[in-house]
Every structure is written in structure tokens, then in C-alpha cells.
Phi, psi and omega in degrees: 000310176306319184294324178294319176297315180300318181291317173302318181296317182293319181297314180299315178301311180293324179294316179296319176302311183298316179297326176294316178302312181298319179300318178298314182291323174292324175298319178296317181291329179293318181298316179299315179294328182286318179293324184276335185304305185301320179300313184291320185283337182270348186277126174256128180277119177284134175243131178262130178292139176286172185304310184299300181302327180296322178293326183283327181277350188293338179247008182269099187304315185296322178292316181299320178298315183293318177303314180296317183290325182288325175297314182294327183295334183299326181256004185287140175275172184306317183296320181293323176298317181296314184294321186266359186297321177298325181294317177306314181299311178304312184303315182287331175294315180297321176299317187291328186266357183234030184289128178298149183311313186290344182259359181281141183183158183299319180290323176295312181298324176298317179296320181289326177298320180296317180296319178298314184296314188287324179287333171299313176302311179305312176305314178298317178300322182283347182260006179284153180294319179258114183271127174266091186303319181298313184292324178296315181296317181298312180294327175298317178296320178297318180302315178300317180293324181294325179290325176292328178290325175299315178297322175301320179292329176296322177294319183295333178303331185256008175291141179280141173282161176305321177303315182296320179295323180295314181299316182295319181294323180292320177297319178299313181295321176300314183292328176290320176297319178296317181297319181292322180293322180294319181290325175293321177297315176301321180292319181292324180282344184299307176304319182292324179293315180296325178292319178299319184291325177293316178300316181296329180282000000 
């Protein structure tokens, strides 16, 4: 009987210790995720336009305006965001309605619809009697990232498909082969030319 109580006591002790260790490790991992979450959610990934889309947006006034405003938005304080929110909304509507022909595509249009929608929501939020500063800042940050995603889609319009790569590779291989054949021909004809020159002398 004593042995049974001793066994039950040791089992309960080891179980409670194990449970405490798991609770501590779960708390640590939760703390890590809490620490990392704001850093990840606040970071905006910058996209650089490739040569072809960059050339096309260089004369697109609505894009240039939107790009400047999104750059300024990165350092904007709450009051500036509130004051400029109607302007952001108008700029994105203008951007959506003036897309140059070569930049039109379903994915690009979808990104623009997101920008128009979110800047419209931002404008509505800033007109409320009770301003939710956290929500306004969060949405402003999302709009910046959405604009970068829009630029990413512009780049993707000009990415080559595997078929295009294959055609390009075939063309390059053909030109290399022709160059090699021409070189071989010259080398084969060289002894004949030298012989003709010797005979003429």
C-alpha cells in the first residue's frame, strides 16, 4: 500500500514538473511572437521597377504623383495622413482610370482596385467624429505596401515566359553555330588559299 502511494506521489510530481516546463516554453514562444509581430507588420517591401515598365511610367502623370505621395506617406504623421486622405483617394482613382495600354492587365487592375478601395476607406475613417489613430496608421501602412505590390505587378507584365526563354536560347544557339561554321569554313579554305598564293608566286 505504501508503495502504491509512493508511486502515485512520484507520478503526480513528475507530471506537474513537466507541465510547468511546457507552460514556460509556451510563454517564451508566445513572447517571441509578440516581439516579432510589430516589426514584421510595419515593414514595407520596396519594389524597383524594371527598365521597360520604368520607361512607360516615366510619362504617366498619375503614377508619378502617386509615387511621390506614397514616398511622403512613409514619414507622415497622423495629422498629415488625416489632411491628405481625400487627396490619396483622388490620386488612386486617377491612377486606375489612366492606365497606359501596355500596362493593362487583370493583375494590375486588381491591385489598382485594392488601392482605390483602401484609400476610400482611409478617407472615410479620417472623417469620423472619433478618430481611431491606430486603425488609420495601420491602413496607411497597408496602402504603402499595396502600392509596392502594384509596382511588382507592373514588373511581372514584362517577365518572359519559359517559351520566350526557349526561343531566345534557340536563337542564341543558332547564331553561335553559324559563327562556328563560318570559322571552320575559313580554316578549311586557308590551306587552299595559301597553296594558290604559292603557285602564283
